[in-house]
C-alpha positions, 0 to 999 in steps of 0.5 A: 870953721875948725876941725872939731866944729866939723867933726861934731855934727858928723858924729851926731848923724852917725849916732842917730842913724844907728839908733833908728836901725836898732828901733826897726829891728826890735818890736816895741814891748806891749803896753797893757793898760787902759781899755785893752784887756790882757790876753788869757793864759795858755791852756795846756791839754794832757797828752793821751797815752798811745793805744795798746795793740793786741796781735792774734795769730791767723787761723790759717797759720801752720806752725810746721813749715814745709821742708824746703829741699836745698840742692847742694852747690855743684861747685862745692860738691866733693869731686868723684874719685877717679876710676881705676885704670885697668891693669894690663894683663901680662902673659906669663911665660911657661917655666923654662925646661932644659931639654937635656938636663945634666944629672947632678951626682948626689953626695952621700951624707957623712955619718956622724962620728961617735964621740969617744966617751971617757968616764970620770974617775972620782971617789970624792965625798965617799965614806969608808964603807962606800969607798970600799964598795966602789973599789970592789966595783972597779975591780969587777969592771976591770975583770970584765964582770960588769954585773958584779960591779953593778951589784956593788954600786947598788949596795953603796947607793942603799947606804948613801941614797943622795950621793950623786957620784954613786949614781954616775958610777952605776950609770957607767956600769949600765952603759957597759952592760949595753943598757943605754936607756937605764944609763941615761936615767941614772945619769940624769939623777946624778946631774940633778943631785950634783948641785954644786959639782959642775965637773960631775954635772958636765960628765953626767950630760956627756954620759947622757949624750953617749947613751942617746947615740946608742939609742939612735937619737943624734939630735938628743945627743947633740942637745945633751953635748951642748948642755954639757958645754955650759958647765 
């Protein structure tokens, strides 16, 4: 017997075995015909919708809830500030009093030395008739007649009422006549009219300082002298 003749029956047996297993796994299809009636078709019933549920509040329901007191967490409470430590009272010692104080001699205050005053000699910006009256006033002053000098200067002021030099010279004449208050007023007017003449302004305030010294006003004299230094 050859190998081919032996292998053919084995192959047939394997095929028959596999076909038998396949027949057992699959059911045979139904066969309709003859006296067996066909089964009726399936009837599908409609599914009803779910019922609607209506809710109503209870009669005993109270919309205002009772407040609930919540106690704070003791761990998260703010710490209380520490109590201040009372300061210890320090006894104040009585002031020290020397038993035998040594007297300190009082140094007498030095009196203010009056500053010498030298009037300004200037005949600038004077017309011919006014210059003649100023020269006459100077001659009266040199002769020891300040009243006549003042009269001559007043006549010159009537001619030129805006001349600062004339007011300054009349202030000098009133100072020589022991009229410091009138001399101060005339010197202030001279300083006011001498707008651009810084030299005349300076001497006018020096004359004011001298008049205030004669009026026993040292502080005012010091202020006037300090203002004169600014020119």
